C-alpha positions as CSV (number, residue, x, y, z in Angstrom):
1,M,130.2,-75.1,130.7
2,V,131.5,-73.4,127.8
3,I,134.1,-75.8,125.8
4,H,136.6,-74.5,123.6
5,F,137.5,-76.0,120.4
6,G,140.0,-75.1,117.6
7,E,143.4,-76.1,115.7
8,I,146.8,-74.9,115.7
9,E,148.7,-74.6,113.1
10,V,153.0,-75.1,113.8
11,T,153.7,-71.5,112.3
12,D,151.3,-70.2,114.7
13,K,152.5,-67.9,118.1
14,K,150.4,-70.0,120.0
15,Y,151.8,-73.9,119.2
16,P,153.5,-75.0,122.2
17,K,157.2,-74.0,122.1
18,V,158.2,-77.1,124.5
19,L,157.1,-79.4,121.5
20,K,158.7,-77.5,118.6
21,E,161.5,-77.0,120.8
22,A,162.0,-80.8,120.9
23,F,161.5,-81.9,117.6
24,K,164.1,-78.6,116.6
25,N,166.8,-80.7,115.8
26,L,165.7,-84.0,115.3
27,I,166.2,-85.4,111.6
28,D,164.7,-88.3,111.9
29,S,161.1,-87.3,113.1
30,Q,158.9,-84.4,112.5
31,G,156.3,-83.0,114.8
32,P,152.7,-82.7,114.5
33,K,152.4,-79.4,111.9
34,K,149.1,-79.1,113.6
35,L,147.3,-79.9,116.6
36,Y,143.5,-79.9,117.2
37,Y,142.1,-79.2,120.2
38,K,138.6,-79.3,122.8
39,G,139.5,-77.5,126.0
40,D,141.4,-75.0,127.6
41,F,144.7,-74.1,125.2
42,S,147.1,-71.3,127.1
43,D,150.4,-70.4,127.6
44,E,150.1,-71.4,130.9
45,I,148.9,-74.9,130.6
46,F,152.0,-75.5,128.6
47,K,154.4,-74.0,130.7
48,N,155.4,-76.8,133.8
49,C,154.7,-79.7,131.8
50,L,155.4,-83.5,133.8
51,S,154.8,-86.4,131.0
52,V,153.7,-89.6,132.8
53,V,152.8,-92.9,131.1
54,G,152.4,-96.5,132.7
55,S,151.0,-100.2,131.7
56,R,148.6,-101.0,131.0
57,H,147.7,-104.0,133.0
58,L,148.8,-101.2,136.4
59,T,149.3,-102.8,139.5
60,T,147.6,-102.0,142.4
61,Y,151.1,-100.6,144.1
62,G,151.9,-98.9,140.5
63,R,147.6,-97.0,140.6
64,K,148.7,-96.1,145.0
65,A,152.0,-94.6,143.9
66,T,151.0,-93.0,140.7
67,E,148.3,-91.7,143.0
68,Q,150.9,-90.3,145.6
69,I,153.2,-88.7,143.5
70,V,151.1,-87.2,140.7
71,S,148.5,-85.4,143.2
72,Q,151.6,-83.9,145.0
73,V,152.7,-83.0,142.1
74,A,150.0,-81.4,140.0
75,L,148.5,-79.6,143.5
76,A,151.9,-77.6,143.5
77,G,150.8,-76.2,139.8
78,V,152.8,-78.6,137.2
79,T,150.4,-79.7,134.8
80,I,150.3,-83.7,133.7
81,V,150.6,-85.0,130.5
82,S,149.6,-88.5,129.4
83,G,147.9,-90.8,126.5
84,F,144.4,-91.4,128.0
85,M,144.5,-95.4,127.9
86,Y,143.3,-97.3,130.5
87,G,146.3,-99.2,133.3
88,G,148.8,-96.2,134.1
89,D,147.4,-92.9,131.9
90,E,144.1,-93.0,133.7
91,A,145.8,-93.5,136.5
92,A,147.1,-89.8,135.9
93,H,144.8,-88.2,134.9
94,S,142.3,-89.5,137.4
95,A,144.8,-88.6,140.2
96,T,145.1,-85.0,138.6
97,V,141.5,-84.2,138.4
98,K,140.3,-85.7,141.6
99,C,142.9,-83.0,143.5
100,G,141.7,-79.7,141.4
101,G,144.7,-79.6,139.5
102,R,145.2,-79.6,135.4
103,T,146.1,-82.3,132.9
104,I,146.3,-82.9,129.1
105,A,145.5,-85.8,127.2
106,V,147.0,-86.4,123.8
107,M,144.7,-88.9,122.1
108,P,146.1,-91.2,119.0
109,C,142.5,-90.8,117.1
110,G,140.4,-86.9,116.6
111,I,139.5,-85.0,119.3
112,N,135.8,-85.7,118.8
113,R,136.3,-89.5,119.9
114,I,136.4,-90.7,123.2
115,H,139.2,-93.5,123.3
116,P,139.0,-96.2,125.0
117,E,135.2,-95.7,124.9
118,N,134.3,-96.2,128.9
119,Q,136.3,-93.5,129.6
120,V,133.3,-90.4,128.8
121,K,133.4,-89.2,132.5
122,L,137.4,-88.6,132.2
123,Y,137.1,-87.4,129.4
124,N,134.6,-84.8,130.3
125,E,136.7,-84.2,133.9
126,I,139.4,-83.3,131.9
127,L,137.5,-80.0,130.2
128,E,135.6,-79.1,133.3
129,K,139.0,-79.1,135.3
130,K,140.7,-76.6,132.6
131,G,142.4,-79.1,130.6
132,L,143.2,-80.0,127.7
133,I,142.1,-82.5,125.3
134,I,144.4,-82.6,121.6
135,S,145.5,-84.6,118.6
136,E,147.1,-84.2,115.8
137,Y,143.6,-86.2,113.8
138,E,140.7,-83.9,113.2
139,G,137.0,-85.0,114.1
140,S,136.1,-88.6,114.8
141,A,139.1,-90.1,113.2
142,Q,140.0,-94.2,114.2
143,P,143.2,-94.8,116.0
144,Q,145.4,-96.8,114.1
145,N,148.1,-98.9,115.5
146,Y,150.8,-96.0,113.8
147,T,149.2,-93.2,115.7
148,Y,149.3,-94.5,118.8
149,V,153.4,-93.9,118.6
150,Q,152.8,-91.2,116.8
151,R,150.3,-89.8,119.8
152,D,153.7,-90.9,122.1
153,R,156.2,-88.0,121.0
154,I,154.1,-85.6,121.0
155,V,154.0,-86.6,124.8
156,A,157.5,-86.8,125.3
157,G,157.6,-83.7,123.8
158,L,155.3,-81.7,125.5
159,S,156.9,-82.2,128.9
160,K,160.3,-80.9,131.0
161,A,160.0,-84.9,132.0
162,V,158.6,-88.1,131.5
163,L,157.9,-90.2,135.4
164,V,157.4,-93.8,134.0
165,T,155.3,-95.6,136.7
166,E,155.1,-99.1,135.3
167,A,156.4,-101.1,132.1
168,A,156.9,-104.4,130.7
169,L,160.0,-105.0,128.3
170,N,158.0,-104.5,125.2
171,S,155.4,-101.5,126.4
172,G,154.5,-98.5,124.8
173,S,155.9,-96.6,128.0
174,L,159.3,-97.0,126.8
175,I,158.8,-95.6,123.2
176,T,157.9,-92.6,124.7
177,A,161.1,-93.1,127.0
178,S,162.9,-93.6,124.5
179,Y,161.6,-90.3,122.6
180,A,162.2,-88.0,126.0
181,K,165.6,-89.4,125.4
182,K,166.3,-88.4,122.2
183,F,164.9,-85.0,123.2
184,G,166.9,-84.5,125.6
185,K,164.1,-84.8,128.7
186,K,164.7,-85.4,131.5
187,I,163.4,-89.1,132.5
188,F,162.7,-90.8,136.2
189,A,161.0,-94.0,136.8
190,L,159.0,-95.5,139.6
191,P,161.6,-98.4,141.1
192,G,159.4,-102.3,141.5
193,Q,159.5,-105.2,142.4
194,I,162.8,-107.3,140.1
195,T,159.9,-110.1,139.7
196,S,157.7,-108.1,138.6
197,E,157.0,-108.2,134.4
198,V,156.1,-104.4,134.7
199,S,158.9,-103.4,137.4
200,K,161.3,-105.0,134.0
201,G,161.2,-102.0,131.8
202,T,160.8,-99.3,135.0
203,L,164.0,-101.0,136.1
204,K,165.8,-101.1,133.0
205,L,165.5,-97.4,132.5
206,I,166.6,-97.0,135.9
207,K,170.3,-99.0,134.9
208,E,170.3,-96.5,131.6
209,G,170.4,-93.5,133.7
210,A,166.9,-92.3,134.7
211,E,166.4,-91.2,138.5
212,P,164.3,-93.5,140.7
213,V,161.3,-91.0,142.5
214,T,160.4,-92.4,145.7
215,D,158.1,-89.8,146.2
216,A,156.9,-85.8,144.6
217,K,159.7,-83.9,146.2
218,D,161.9,-86.0,144.0
219,I,160.2,-84.9,140.5
220,L,159.5,-81.1,142.1
221,D,163.0,-80.1,143.6
222,F,164.0,-80.8,139.2
223,Y,161.3,-78.4,138.2
224,K,162.6,-75.9,141.1
225,I,159.1,-75.8,143.2
226,K,158.8,-75.5,147.1
227,P,155.5,-77.8,148.0
228,S,153.5,-75.4,149.5
229,D,152.2,-76.3,153.2
230,A,148.4,-76.7,151.4
231,V,149.5,-79.3,149.4
232,N,151.1,-80.8,152.4
233,V,148.2,-80.9,154.2
234,S,145.0,-82.1,151.5
235,N,147.7,-85.0,149.9
236,N,145.0,-88.0,150.5
237,F,148.0,-89.9,149.1
238,S,150.1,-89.6,151.6
239,K,151.8,-92.7,154.0
240,Q,150.3,-91.3,156.6
241,V,146.3,-90.3,155.6
242,A,146.6,-93.1,152.1
243,T,145.7,-96.4,154.1
244,K,142.7,-94.7,156.3
245,A,141.2,-93.7,153.0
246,I,141.4,-96.4,150.8
247,F,139.8,-98.4,154.4
248,G,137.7,-96.4,155.5
249,G,138.9,-96.7,158.6
250,K,138.8,-100.0,159.1
251,G,141.3,-100.9,161.5
252,L,142.3,-104.5,160.5
253,E,142.5,-104.3,157.3
254,Q,144.8,-100.9,157.3
255,K,147.0,-103.1,159.8
256,I,147.2,-105.8,157.6
257,F,148.0,-103.7,154.2
258,E,150.4,-101.2,156.8
259,Q,152.3,-105.2,157.4
260,L,152.3,-106.8,153.8
261,K,154.5,-103.0,152.8
262,R,156.9,-104.1,154.9
263,E,157.0,-107.9,153.9
264,P,154.7,-110.5,152.5
265,M,153.3,-113.3,155.3
266,K,152.0,-116.7,155.8
267,V,148.4,-116.7,157.3
268,D,149.5,-118.5,160.6
269,D,152.0,-115.5,161.0
270,M,149.9,-113.2,160.4
271,A,146.7,-114.5,162.7
272,R,149.5,-114.7,165.7
273,L,150.8,-111.0,164.6
274,F,147.2,-110.0,165.1
275,F,145.9,-112.3,168.1
276,I,142.5,-113.2,165.5
277,P,141.4,-116.9,164.8
278,I,142.7,-118.1,161.0
279,A,139.4,-118.9,159.4
280,E,138.5,-115.1,160.3
281,L,141.3,-113.4,159.1
282,G,141.4,-115.6,155.9
283,T,137.6,-114.4,155.7
284,I,139.3,-110.6,155.9
285,L,142.7,-111.6,153.4
286,T,140.0,-112.6,150.6
287,M,137.5,-109.6,150.5
288,M,141.0,-107.7,150.1
289,Q,142.0,-110.1,147.3
290,L,138.7,-109.4,145.3
291,K,139.2,-105.3,146.1
292,G,142.9,-105.6,144.8
293,F,144.2,-104.6,147.6
294,I,146.3,-107.5,148.2
295,N,147.6,-110.4,146.0
296,Q,148.6,-114.2,147.4
297,E,151.5,-116.2,146.1
298,G,152.1,-119.6,147.2
299,D,151.3,-119.4,151.4
300,K,152.5,-115.9,150.9
301,Y,150.2,-112.5,151.2
302,F,151.7,-109.2,149.2
303,I,151.5,-106.0,148.4
304,N,152.1,-105.5,144.5
């Protein structure tokens, strides 16, 4: 596989128009004068972009929701843009490459540096799936505190809209959202539990006017894209298929997961509901906790 690489000046015709337009009327912030890239740098990849950002401490709920929404949006032909960090960014990139979509990773460092270092496989998969790695920093430049914020403004500027999946009140994801607001971009936010620290930021955005997202159609309607039949058939993260794929068809685990999606429950209530001894059920619940599918608070089990 041949990987294209190069650099694009802001005066070049190939420089993304959507990014240049974002900074056009801003006085307090300048856009990148040069972009370094690896991968498929084309007009087509920038035509319809959605930026997806989320907490580095992504919950199970946040990951499943990201996979469900992003996979459908990417399959509909929208390019997914994110910042390549672990957590919300990684989930968005991974969901896109898994479904065969295209994604742009905006790095806070030089394009030759893989940061975080443990995401080498994802970095290569993005390029293999005709995606793009871009940065305003060349070579192997190290990330600095300020370069993450600089990256956030590019993530927001490249897309018509930004989706924030999970964010604490001091989250970097809210910095991306603030740039999106400055740029006049549409902001979507994933509703979450009011007791979750990583939902407080998204709930704040919704209060301030962001559109709450419950499925991919909310976003595709904004892009004026109608999901094809192929999208609906191939979507492995739909409500009907998701738990079967997660649990490999293990009936009881799947039933427990579905029940806890509705409401938190005590172990003795579940034992009565599923006609299973508490000792046996406790073993299953412990395994589901270790796998990260469920959590426990007090005497109740719940889904993040």
